[in-house]
C-alpha positions as semicolon CSV with decimal commas, in nm:
position;residue;x (nm);y (nm);z (nm)
1;M;3,428;11,175;3,169
2;K;3,545;11,221;3,554
3;H;3,322;11,074;3,815
4;T;3,139;11,318;4,011
5;K;3,219;11,444;4,391
6;L;2,951;11,195;4,522
7;L;3,101;10,832;4,367
8;T;3,423;10,999;4,375
9;F;3,430;11,039;4,784
10;S;3,183;10,691;4,775
11;V;3,541;10,515;4,580
12;F;3,768;10,639;4,761
13;F;3,647;10,670;5,140
14;L;3,524;10,283;5,108
15;T;3,880;10,226;5,020
16;L;3,991;10,391;5,292
17;S;3,747;10,205;5,519
18;L;3,891;9,912;5,408
19;S;4,251;9,952;5,481
20;Y;4,195;10,258;5,815
21;G;3,783;10,193;5,903
22;Q;3,716;10,185;6,218
23;S;3,419;10,188;6,484
24;Y;3,305;10,185;6,811
25;V;3,079;9,857;6,826
26;G;3,110;9,618;7,119
27;H;3,345;9,889;7,332
28;S;3,027;10,143;7,390
29;I;2,801;9,947;7,684
30;D;3,182;9,853;7,877
31;N;3,119;9,991;8,226
32;Y;3,412;10,127;8,163
33;S;3,413;10,232;7,846
34;G;3,411;10,629;7,981
35;V;3,369;10,868;7,674
36;Q;3,267;10,670;7,412
37;G;2,955;10,554;7,597
38;I;2,854;10,945;7,579
39;I;2,817;10,982;7,268
40;Y;2,602;10,602;7,232
41;N;2,360;10,679;7,527
42;P;2,399;11,042;7,743
43;S;2,283;10,862;8,032
44;S;2,617;10,656;8,086
45;V;2,768;10,993;8,193
46;V;2,645;10,908;8,557
47;G;2,662;10,638;8,751
48;S;2,996;10,475;8,576
49;N;3,201;10,250;8,736
50;L;3,514;10,491;8,675
51;R;3,558;10,804;8,891
52;A;3,631;11,054;8,513
53;D;3,774;10,972;8,203
54;I;4,022;11,198;7,984
55;N;4,001;11,100;7,639
56;L;4,269;11,195;7,448
57;V;4,222;11,051;7,059
58;S;3,975;10,846;6,958
59;A;3,862;10,792;6,547
60;S;3,626;10,478;6,404
61;I;3,522;10,492;6,061
62;F;3,176;10,257;5,940
63;G;3,140;10,155;5,574
64;G;2,900;9,917;5,397
65;S;2,760;9,891;5,076
66;D;2,551;9,597;4,926
67;Y;2,755;9,649;4,555
68;F;3,083;9,538;4,646
69;G;3,170;9,203;4,788
70;I;3,550;9,227;5,004
71;N;3,764;8,977;5,115
72;L;4,041;9,149;5,358
73;S;4,263;8,846;5,308
74;D;4,299;8,904;4,910
75;I;4,404;9,289;5,008
76;V;4,622;9,170;5,311
77;S;4,802;8,945;5,018
78;S;4,824;9,187;4,735
79;D;5,121;9,373;4,931
80;G;4,990;9,699;4,784
81;G;4,855;9,606;4,503
82;F;4,476;9,533;4,542
83;D;4,257;9,657;4,257
84;F;3,873;9,813;4,440
85;E;3,728;9,879;4,095
86;E;3,866;9,527;3,934
87;D;3,922;9,257;4,200
88;S;3,669;9,292;4,478
89;E;3,261;9,097;4,408
90;K;3,034;9,329;4,258
91;F;2,617;9,275;4,314
92;P;2,487;9,563;4,107
93;S;2,107;9,577;4,160
94;N;1,851;9,802;3,999
95;A;1,861;10,035;4,398
96;N;2,303;9,982;4,580
97;N;2,340;10,221;4,859
98;F;2,646;10,351;4,950
99;F;2,698;10,384;5,339
100;L;2,995;10,593;5,631
101;N;3,072;10,682;5,888
102;V;3,351;10,845;5,992
103;D;3,403;10,940;6,334
104;V;3,708;11,153;6,534
105;L;3,640;11,200;6,853
106;G;3,894;11,505;7,000
107;P;3,986;11,605;7,407
108;S;3,691;11,520;7,576
109;F;3,611;11,423;7,923
110;M;3,354;11,366;8,169
111;F;3,366;11,336;8,568
112;N;3,152;11,294;8,896
113;L;2,962;11,631;9,027
114;T;2,820;11,412;9,346
115;K;2,658;11,089;9,405
116;K;2,398;11,128;9,173
117;S;2,488;11,401;8,950
118;S;2,730;11,298;8,641
119;I;2,863;11,610;8,370
120;G;3,043;11,535;8,053
121;F;3,285;11,743;7,772
122;V;3,317;11,604;7,413
123;S;3,469;11,740;7,102
124;R;3,417;11,555;6,759
125;M;3,478;11,567;6,350
126;R;3,244;11,396;6,209
127;A;3,174;11,279;5,836
128;N;2,850;11,101;5,679
129;F;2,814;10,961;5,339
130;N;2,513;10,762;5,161
131;I;2,425;10,741;4,777
132;N;2,035;10,531;4,780
133;N;1,922;10,372;4,549
134;I;2,140;10,364;4,265
135;N;2,118;10,165;3,969
136;G;2,462;9,950;3,992
137;E;2,537;9,926;3,619
138;L;2,501;10,289;3,567
139;Y;2,682;10,350;3,912
140;E;2,974;10,116;3,788
141;A;2,956;10,318;3,410
142;V;3,031;10,663;3,583
143;V;3,302;10,549;3,716
144;D;3,449;10,353;3,380
145;D;3,368;10,647;3,224
146;F;3,134;10,445;3,012
147;D;3,375;10,296;2,933
148;E;3,176;9,980;2,857
149;D;3,111;9,639;2,601
150;E;2,789;9,602;2,668
151;N;2,422;9,783;2,658
152;F;2,170;9,801;3,015
153;D;1,898;9,997;3,062
154;F;1,830;10,132;3,475
155;D;1,545;10,269;3,618
156;S;1,704;10,460;3,888
157;R;1,320;10,529;4,157
158;N;1,428;10,779;4,407
159;L;1,780;10,836;4,361
160;S;2,000;11,028;4,677
161;G;2,315;11,098;4,783
162;T;2,450;11,307;5,057
163;I;2,809;11,412;5,170
164;H;2,812;11,569;5,490
165;A;3,122;11,687;5,694
166;W;3,047;11,907;6,049
167;A;3,221;11,924;6,391
168;E;3,086;11,947;6,786
169;V;3,112;11,992;7,114
170;G;2,894;11,858;7,352
171;V;2,803;11,940;7,724
172;T;2,632;11,608;7,893
173;Y;2,443;11,648;8,221
174;G;2,339;11,319;8,370
175;R;2,116;11,264;8,659
176;I;2,000;10,942;8,898
177;L;1,631;10,979;8,880
178;I;1,469;10,686;9,134
179;E;1,704;10,412;9,335
180;Q;1,551;10,215;9,497
181;P;1,755;9,875;9,660
182;N;1,713;9,649;9,339
183;H;1,630;9,937;9,114
184;L;1,805;10,277;8,939
185;L;1,672;10,484;8,647
186;K;1,905;10,731;8,549
187;A;1,876;10,997;8,250
188;G;2,167;11,224;8,064
189;V;2,131;11,458;7,807
190;T;2,383;11,630;7,542
191;L;2,326;11,962;7,401
192;K;2,598;11,974;7,086
193;Y;2,694;12,338;6,944
194;L;2,696;12,199;6,548
195;Q;2,920;12,366;6,263
196;G;2,899;12,272;5,942
197;V;3,214;12,249;5,702
198;G;3,032;12,199;5,409
199;S;2,782;11,920;5,209
200;A;2,710;11,838;4,860
201;F;2,417;11,662;4,795
202;M;2,172;11,524;4,465
203;S;1,863;11,367;4,393
204;S;1,621;11,242;4,146
205;P;1,283;11,080;4,269
206;G;1,298;10,858;3,873
207;L;1,568;10,854;3,657
208;Q;1,529;10,598;3,400
209;G;1,718;10,535;3,080
210;Q;1,962;10,292;2,868
211;Y;2,259;10,312;2,778
212;T;2,382;10,186;2,342
213;A;2,762;10,085;2,365
214;S;2,828;10,046;2,034
215;S;2,728;10,422;1,888
216;E;2,768;10,521;2,324
217;T;2,451;10,673;2,328
218;L;2,325;10,725;2,706
219;E;1,980;10,811;2,679
220;T;1,724;10,935;3,047
221;T;1,390;11,055;3,163
222;G;1,373;11,236;3,449
223;Q;1,479;11,542;3,731
224;L;1,794;11,534;3,841
225;S;1,911;11,796;4,135
226;Y;2,249;11,871;4,196
227;G;2,455;12,079;4,487
228;T;2,683;12,219;4,736
229;S;2,684;12,422;5,003
230;Q;2,902;12,743;4,912
231;D;3,237;12,666;4,803
232;F;3,214;12,326;4,971
233;D;3,450;12,023;4,770
234;A;3,509;11,690;4,915
235;D;3,829;11,694;4,790
236;D;3,969;11,982;4,977
237;I;3,762;12,062;5,215
238;D;3,771;12,382;5,390
239;F;3,766;12,459;5,750
240;S;3,712;12,891;5,655
241;N;3,330;12,881;5,626
242;L;3,170;12,705;5,860
243;S;2,767;12,702;5,935
244;A;2,651;12,678;6,325
245;G;2,338;12,457;6,399
246;I;2,188;12,337;6,708
247;G;2,237;11,946;6,839
248;L;2,073;11,671;7,114
249;D;2,136;11,323;7,210
250;I;1,913;11,185;7,510
251;G;1,920;10,907;7,713
252;F;1,723;10,682;7,974
253;T;1,924;10,359;8,139
254;Y;1,753;10,142;8,399
255;Q;1,940;9,892;8,571
256;W;1,784;9,601;8,842
257;F;1,998;9,484;9,096
258;A;1,900;9,094;9,225
259;E;2,114;9,107;9,583
260;R;2,125;9,472;9,681
261;G;2,125;9,484;10,033
262;D;2,222;9,836;10,135
263;I;2,088;10,128;9,888
264;N;2,407;10,385;9,973
265;L;2,639;10,111;9,836
266;P;2,789;10,278;9,528
267;S;2,595;10,045;9,179
268;H;2,921;9,940;9,098
269;K;3,039;9,781;9,379
270;N;2,700;9,563;9,386
271;P;2,702;9,527;9,040
272;Y;2,350;9,546;8,860
273;K;2,199;9,168;8,704
274;L;2,008;9,346;8,433
275;K;2,112;9,635;8,244
276;L;1,801;9,785;7,964
277;G;1,865;10,118;7,803
278;V;1,688;10,393;7,541
279;S;1,864;10,642;7,398
280;V;1,807;10,880;7,031
281;T;2,115;11,090;6,931
282;D;2,146;11,327;6,657
283;I;1,878;11,504;6,630
284;G;1,905;11,925;6,481
285;S;2,037;11,990;6,140
286;I;2,320;12,248;6,078
287;S;2,180;12,493;5,748
288;Y;2,433;12,614;5,466
289;E;2,301;12,982;5,364
290;D;2,374;13,040;4,948
291;A;2,471;12,682;4,838
292;K;2,428;12,634;4,469
293;V;2,184;12,415;4,373
294;S;2,136;12,311;4,008
295;R;1,782;12,102;3,900
296;Y;1,891;11,945;3,572
297;N;1,587;11,816;3,227
298;L;1,729;11,511;3,174
299;D;1,478;11,421;2,901
300;A;1,753;11,386;2,583
301;S;1,964;11,134;2,462
302;V;2,354;11,237;2,482
303;S;2,722;11,087;2,388
304;T;2,943;10,928;2,643
305;A;3,218;10,995;2,412
306;S;3,431;11,255;2,538
307;S;3,662;11,200;2,856
308;E;3,720;11,539;2,872
309;D;3,409;11,716;3,114
310;D;3,441;11,654;3,477
311;I;3,006;11,520;3,516
312;E;2,931;11,921;3,590
313;D;3,036;12,016;3,266
314;F;2,896;11,730;3,068
315;L;2,604;11,841;3,268
316;D;2,574;12,168;3,169
317;N;2,639;12,067;2,875
318;N;2,330;11,822;2,779
319;Y;2,098;11,896;2,933
320;A;1,910;12,175;3,038
321;N;1,904;12,374;3,413
322;V;1,799;12,615;3,578
323;E;2,063;12,732;3,885
324;I;1,945;12,914;4,228
325;D;2,139;12,942;4,562
326;E;1,877;12,889;4,795
327;T;1,913;12,772;5,197
328;A;2,028;12,350;5,249
329;K;1,905;12,259;5,547
330;I;2,119;11,927;5,579
331;K;1,959;11,708;5,902
332;L;2,177;11,499;6,093
333;P;2,211;11,070;6,113
334;T;1,965;11,123;6,336
335;A;1,956;10,714;6,564
336;L;1,750;10,519;6,753
337;H;1,950;10,305;7,001
338;L;1,835;10,050;7,236
339;L;2,066;9,813;7,473
340;V;1,991;9,504;7,684
341;D;2,294;9,357;7,921
342;Y;2,274;9,024;8,104
343;R;2,495;8,960;8,363
344;L;2,608;8,611;8,326
345;S;2,826;8,652;8,609
346;N;3,031;8,875;8,839
347;K;3,236;8,913;8,499
348;W;3,097;8,762;8,194
349;F;2,829;9,001;8,042
350;V;2,611;8,964;7,692
351;S;2,427;9,201;7,524
352;A;2,177;9,278;7,226
353;Q;2,167;9,625;7,057
354;A;1,990;9,736;6,811
355;D;2,107;10,067;6,572
356;L;1,817;10,186;6,412
357;S;1,723;10,505;6,157
358;M;1,526;10,727;6,223
359;V;1,515;10,891;5,915
360;E;1,384;10,738;5,595
361;K;1,587;10,571;5,352
362;G;1,602;10,800;5,040
363;S;1,540;11,146;5,203
364;E;1,677;11,441;5,045
365;L;1,937;11,684;5,238
366;S;2,014;11,429;5,539
367;T;2,242;11,088;5,594
368;S;2,189;10,845;5,797
369;V;2,310;10,511;5,986
370;L;2,323;10,131;5,882
371;N;2,033;9,977;6,070
372;T;2,254;9,723;6,251
373;A;2,160;9,476;6,570
374;T;2,452;9,333;6,806
375;V;2,466;9,024;7,022
376;A;2,820;9,045;7,213
377;P;2,921;8,849;7,493
378;R;3,216;9,050;7,687
379;L;3,464;8,950;8,000
380;E;3,494;9,282;8,156
381;T;3,733;9,401;8,443
382;K;3,872;9,743;8,581
383;W;4,145;9,718;8,330
384;I;4,058;9,459;8,079
385;S;3,855;9,369;7,853
386;F;3,682;9,139;7,577
387;Y;3,388;9,189;7,305
388;A;3,285;8,954;7,055
389;P;3,038;9,097;6,858
390;L;2,790;8,917;6,619
391;S;2,607;9,158;6,387
392;F;2,311;9,136;6,139
393;R;2,401;9,467;5,917
394;Q;2,154;9,638;5,656
395;Y;2,268;9,492;5,304
396;G;2,208;9,141;5,426
397;D;2,532;9,120;5,554
398;V;2,615;8,934;5,898
399;S;2,961;9,064;6,078
400;F;3,177;8,884;6,308
401;G;3,444;9,093;6,508
402;G;3,657;9,208;6,807
403;G;3,794;9,414;7,033
404;L;3,937;9,514;7,308
405;R;4,064;9,761;7,579
406;L;4,343;9,727;7,736
407;G;4,385;10,007;8,032
408;P;4,436;10,323;7,813
409;L;4,433;10,196;7,461
410;T;4,108;10,047;7,306
411;V;4,115;9,879;6,976
412;G;3,869;9,644;6,835
413;S;3,669;9,547;6,483
414;G;3,335;9,471;6,456
415;S;3,384;9,244;6,131
416;V;3,796;9,175;6,173
417;F;3,681;8,838;6,142
418;T;3,414;8,854;5,856
419;N;3,627;8,999;5,590
420;L;3,937;8,812;5,671
421;L;3,737;8,456;5,573
422;S;3,445;8,636;5,364
423;S;3,472;8,646;5,021
424;S;3,182;8,876;4,982
425;S;3,134;9,098;5,308
426;K;2,924;9,391;5,239
427;T;3,040;9,650;5,545
428;T;3,392;9,693;5,771
429;D;3,438;9,915;6,050
430;V;3,744;9,939;6,279
431;Y;3,815;10,141;6,548
432;V;4,120;10,276;6,844
433;G;4,144;10,517;7,101
434;L;4,397;10,641;7,390
435;K;4,250;10,821;7,726
436;I;4,312;10,810;8,074
437;P;4,084;10,639;8,299
438;L;4,001;10,711;8,642
439;Y;3,885;10,395;8,785
440;R;3,716;10,445;9,191
């Protein structure tokens, strides 16, 4: 039996993230991060250390699961012979989870209008993927086409999964609201026009059952909804049938200056001692008309011996179902971001960040970010910055990595050292970016 689109997508992209994954962990709070800072907190567009910033291309992938454990050194030393399904360590539970965030930042820019106001333009191509609360043994059995030698029971309550791909263009405006010798408060907002490429989604409030290996029989109870936006195929994404939507990011930044005698002196020439930031990103949704949704009654005992049917045919042939066309409203991965950044000396900083999903786990028709808390010391100068982020991530993972900004080039990973040293890292990321920074 062939895999579901959701399960195939998870294996493919989690494998991809081991080899080419990217994310802006540590870099987004650099005072020279430019456009990458806007997507984290739009208020960073104003009062920055840059006169202007032009992003040529940047890319990131951030993936994780509490089902797989990886060792990057094993993958590197395998010379291409690493089998993700066979060689990775597995941690099956009754409620495993998978996460992936792909973010390609296209041509974008920001520049100052006046001393107290700035604007920016951001273009992005994004894809998010989540599977929540899936039984690990059931997941492995489906991926292996039920080629199992042992019996197992499963109870996946509030199972859900969503793939969502979309493009967006955003206009950012930032303004300094309050400026005093020792205090500065600025705000920013990004209004985004969204173009939905498509989505696939599934949910089950209470999938239970058991598998009997000797008879290759699967007994299940519960209901399952599975749907896709019109003509969506995760293996062959089509950009000809797009759906429109509106999104919003909003953020505020407060800076405290220990010694700033002249209020007319630009803040970048008399640096802050403490910076606090708060932002909410990805407010909004995209509606897909004429989405095809099948609702299955899973109260049945079926044979898994067939290897010819794909999963949709398997469901259609073995379970009673009703197919309807309806509008599917896919929520964006709304997130809250908190920042505390402290200047230790002229060039040395230490920051603490929290990235928290504002989407309830397991919510239908939605994706979410990975809850993460990060502490990162950094060396920051005009042409060079270095970051060493230590992150505490959802799924009980601790990640340590490094990043480097060298003029127009930025590369790094928030988990590279952990992936190399640990035999069971549950998250991974790498990032790269090329831009034209125009310094003050």
